[in-house]
C-alpha positions as CSV (number, residue, x, y, z in Angstrom):
1,X,0.0,0.0,0.0
2,X,2.8,2.4,0.8
3,X,4.3,2.0,-2.6
4,X,1.0,2.8,-4.3
5,X,0.5,5.9,-2.2
6,X,4.0,7.0,-2.9
7,X,3.5,6.5,-6.7
8,X,0.3,8.5,-6.7
9,X,1.8,11.3,-4.7
10,X,5.0,11.7,-6.7
11,X,3.2,11.5,-10.1
12,X,0.6,14.1,-8.9
13,X,3.4,16.5,-7.8
14,X,4.9,16.1,-11.3
15,X,1.6,16.9,-13.0
16,X,1.1,20.0,-10.8
17,X,4.7,21.2,-11.6
18,X,4.0,20.8,-15.3
19,X,0.6,22.5,-15.3
20,X,1.5,25.3,-12.9
21,X,5.2,26.0,-13.5
22,X,5.8,25.0,-17.2
23,X,2.4,25.7,-18.6
24,X,0.6,28.5,-16.7
25,X,3.7,30.3,-15.3
26,X,6.4,29.9,-17.9
27,X,4.6,29.4,-21.3
28,X,1.8,31.9,-20.6
29,X,3.3,34.1,-18.0
30,X,0.1,34.0,-15.9
31,X,1.7,33.2,-12.5
32,X,4.6,34.4,-10.5
33,X,5.9,32.0,-8.0
34,X,8.0,32.6,-4.9
35,X,11.7,31.7,-5.7
36,X,11.7,28.9,-3.2
37,X,8.6,27.2,-4.8
38,X,9.8,28.0,-8.3
39,X,13.2,26.3,-7.6
40,X,11.5,23.3,-6.1
41,X,9.3,22.8,-9.2
42,X,12.3,23.1,-11.5
43,X,14.3,20.6,-9.4
44,X,11.4,18.2,-9.2
45,X,10.8,18.3,-13.0
46,X,14.5,17.7,-13.5
47,X,14.3,14.6,-11.4
48,X,11.0,13.2,-12.7
49,X,10.8,14.2,-16.4
50,X,14.2,15.3,-17.8
51,X,12.4,18.0,-19.7
52,X,14.2,21.3,-20.3
53,X,12.0,24.3,-19.5
54,X,13.0,26.4,-22.5
55,X,12.3,23.6,-24.9
56,X,8.9,22.7,-23.3
57,X,7.8,26.4,-23.4
58,X,8.9,26.9,-27.0
59,X,7.1,23.8,-28.2
60,X,3.9,24.8,-26.4
61,X,4.0,28.4,-27.6
62,X,4.5,27.2,-31.1
63,X,1.5,24.9,-30.7
64,X,-0.7,28.0,-29.9
65,X,0.8,29.9,-32.7
66,X,0.0,27.2,-35.3
67,X,-2.8,25.3,-33.7
68,X,-4.1,22.6,-36.1
69,X,-2.1,24.1,-38.9
70,X,1.2,23.2,-40.6
71,X,3.8,24.0,-37.9
72,X,1.8,22.7,-35.0
73,X,4.3,20.3,-33.3
74,X,1.7,17.8,-32.1
75,X,-1.8,18.2,-33.7
76,X,-3.7,14.9,-34.1
77,X,-5.4,16.5,-37.2
78,X,-1.9,16.6,-38.8
79,X,-0.1,13.6,-37.4
80,X,-3.2,11.4,-36.6
81,X,-4.8,10.7,-33.2
82,X,-3.0,7.4,-32.5
83,X,0.4,8.8,-33.3
84,X,-0.1,11.7,-30.9
85,X,-1.8,9.6,-28.2
86,X,0.9,7.0,-28.1
87,X,3.9,8.8,-29.6
88,X,3.3,12.4,-28.4
89,X,6.6,12.4,-26.5
90,X,8.4,11.5,-29.7
91,X,6.8,14.4,-31.5
92,X,7.8,16.7,-28.6
93,X,11.4,15.4,-28.6
94,X,11.6,15.9,-32.4
95,X,10.3,19.5,-32.1
96,X,12.7,20.3,-29.2
97,X,15.7,19.7,-31.4
98,X,14.8,22.7,-33.6
99,X,17.3,25.3,-32.3
100,X,15.7,28.2,-34.2
101,X,12.3,27.4,-32.9
102,X,13.6,27.2,-29.3
103,X,15.3,30.5,-29.6
104,X,12.2,32.1,-31.1
105,X,9.5,30.8,-28.8
106,X,11.5,30.0,-25.6
107,X,12.3,33.5,-24.5
108,X,11.9,34.6,-20.9
109,X,12.5,31.2,-19.3
110,X,15.0,30.7,-16.5
111,X,18.7,31.2,-17.4
112,X,20.5,31.1,-14.1
113,X,23.6,29.0,-13.2
114,X,21.5,26.0,-12.2
115,X,19.6,26.1,-15.5
116,X,22.7,26.4,-17.6
117,X,25.0,24.0,-15.7
118,X,22.6,21.4,-14.3
119,X,19.0,21.3,-15.5
120,X,19.8,21.9,-19.2
121,X,23.3,20.7,-19.5
122,X,22.5,17.4,-17.7
123,X,18.8,16.9,-18.3
124,X,19.1,13.1,-18.1
125,X,21.0,13.0,-14.9
126,X,18.0,13.9,-12.8
127,X,15.9,11.0,-13.9
128,X,18.8,8.6,-13.2
129,X,19.1,10.1,-9.7
130,X,15.3,9.5,-9.3
131,X,15.9,5.9,-10.3
132,X,18.5,5.5,-7.6
133,X,16.1,7.1,-5.0
134,X,13.3,4.7,-6.0
135,X,15.5,1.7,-5.8
136,X,16.8,2.7,-2.4
137,X,13.3,3.2,-1.1
138,X,11.6,0.1,-2.6
139,X,14.3,-2.3,-3.8
140,X,13.5,-4.0,-7.2
141,X,9.9,-2.6,-7.0
142,X,11.5,0.8,-7.3
143,X,12.2,0.1,-10.9
144,X,8.4,-0.3,-11.5
145,X,7.7,3.0,-9.7
146,X,10.3,4.8,-11.7
147,X,8.9,3.3,-14.9
148,X,5.5,4.7,-14.1
149,X,7.0,8.1,-13.3
150,X,8.8,8.1,-16.6
151,X,5.6,7.3,-18.7
152,X,3.2,9.5,-16.7
153,X,3.9,12.8,-18.5
154,X,4.6,11.3,-22.0
155,X,1.2,9.5,-21.9
156,X,-1.1,11.9,-20.0
157,X,0.3,15.3,-21.1
158,X,1.9,14.6,-24.5
159,X,-0.5,11.9,-25.5
160,X,-3.9,12.4,-23.9
161,X,-4.1,16.2,-23.6
162,X,-2.4,17.0,-27.0
163,X,-4.3,14.1,-28.7
164,X,-7.7,13.6,-27.2
165,X,-7.9,17.2,-26.1
166,X,-8.0,18.2,-29.7
167,X,-10.2,15.3,-30.8
168,X,-13.2,14.5,-28.7
169,X,-15.1,16.1,-25.8
170,X,-17.3,19.1,-25.1
171,X,-16.8,22.8,-25.8
172,X,-17.7,25.8,-23.7
173,X,-16.9,28.2,-26.6
174,X,-15.9,28.3,-30.2
175,X,-12.2,28.6,-31.2
176,X,-10.4,28.4,-34.5
177,X,-9.0,25.0,-33.5
178,X,-10.5,21.6,-32.5
179,X,-9.8,21.9,-28.7
180,X,-12.1,20.0,-26.4
181,X,-12.7,19.6,-22.7
182,X,-12.2,15.9,-22.1
183,X,-13.9,15.7,-18.7
184,X,-15.2,18.4,-16.3
185,X,-13.4,17.1,-13.2
186,X,-9.7,16.7,-13.7
187,X,-7.3,15.6,-10.9
188,X,-5.1,13.2,-12.8
189,X,-3.7,15.8,-15.2
190,X,-4.1,18.8,-12.9
191,X,-6.9,20.6,-14.8
192,X,-5.4,20.2,-18.3
193,X,-8.3,18.1,-19.4
194,X,-10.3,21.4,-19.6
195,X,-8.4,22.1,-22.8
196,X,-11.1,24.0,-24.8
197,X,-11.3,26.4,-21.8
198,X,-7.6,26.9,-22.0
199,X,-7.7,27.7,-25.8
200,X,-10.5,30.1,-25.2
201,X,-8.3,32.2,-22.9
202,X,-4.7,31.0,-22.9
203,X,-3.3,33.6,-20.5
204,X,-5.9,32.8,-17.8
205,X,-4.3,30.5,-15.2
206,X,-7.7,29.2,-14.2
207,X,-8.8,26.5,-16.5
208,X,-12.3,25.9,-15.1
209,X,-15.2,28.1,-16.4
210,X,-18.4,26.5,-15.3
211,X,-19.7,25.7,-11.9
212,X,-19.4,21.9,-12.3
213,X,-15.8,22.0,-13.6
214,X,-12.9,21.3,-11.3
215,X,-9.3,22.4,-12.0
216,X,-7.0,20.7,-9.6
217,X,-4.1,23.0,-10.6
218,X,-6.2,26.0,-9.7
219,X,-6.9,24.4,-6.3
220,X,-3.2,24.1,-5.6
221,X,-2.5,27.6,-7.0
222,X,-5.1,29.0,-4.6
223,X,-3.4,27.4,-1.7
224,X,0.0,28.7,-2.8
225,X,-1.5,32.2,-3.1
226,X,-3.0,31.9,0.4
227,X,0.4,31.3,1.9
228,X,2.0,33.9,-0.4
229,X,4.0,31.5,-2.5
230,X,2.4,32.6,-5.7
231,X,0.5,35.5,-7.3
232,X,-1.5,36.0,-10.4
233,X,0.2,38.4,-12.9
234,X,-2.0,41.2,-13.9
């Protein structure tokens, strides 16, 4: 039971770091975090995903710039729903190698000593350190936990949100793209399933719009604001 609880907790922390730090704060500049919380999220993402902030932000901003058109890095209407759903991480990795695109769309992301010398320079070292931690905590079962951590973001974020979120679901408003809200209550992906809501107002850090919709990321952000670890940018 402890190993299950641990896995659920660590994967949820990762999802919250992705949706709040990478997506709502960095890509769309809707949130400003206290440096302590910001550095924690960066370190956690380094340990659990190996993703580079500037690359993730650039890919996402380009997605908004060319949504469902040629140039969209991961549209299911261009690459096919099954390819995005199961190989979304491959599409992300391919797009992240475009240095011109990264320079163009990745501006304004962290560029301090830690970013240059640790998080970006050794992006794979963190996930290897996470493997060691999981093995020390759970022995051979730690490899299973680590494997779940490694597929969590590629499947749910790169696959489900980028794929199903532009394929099937309900809409609260019309956009020029095919964005959909997959489900009204979203804990697993931290509110990102409210994808049509996001495309209606990308800069808004709150993804829920109707009374029955629940955005887990907004819940955590509200708690962070309450203890003055975050604020909404005007």
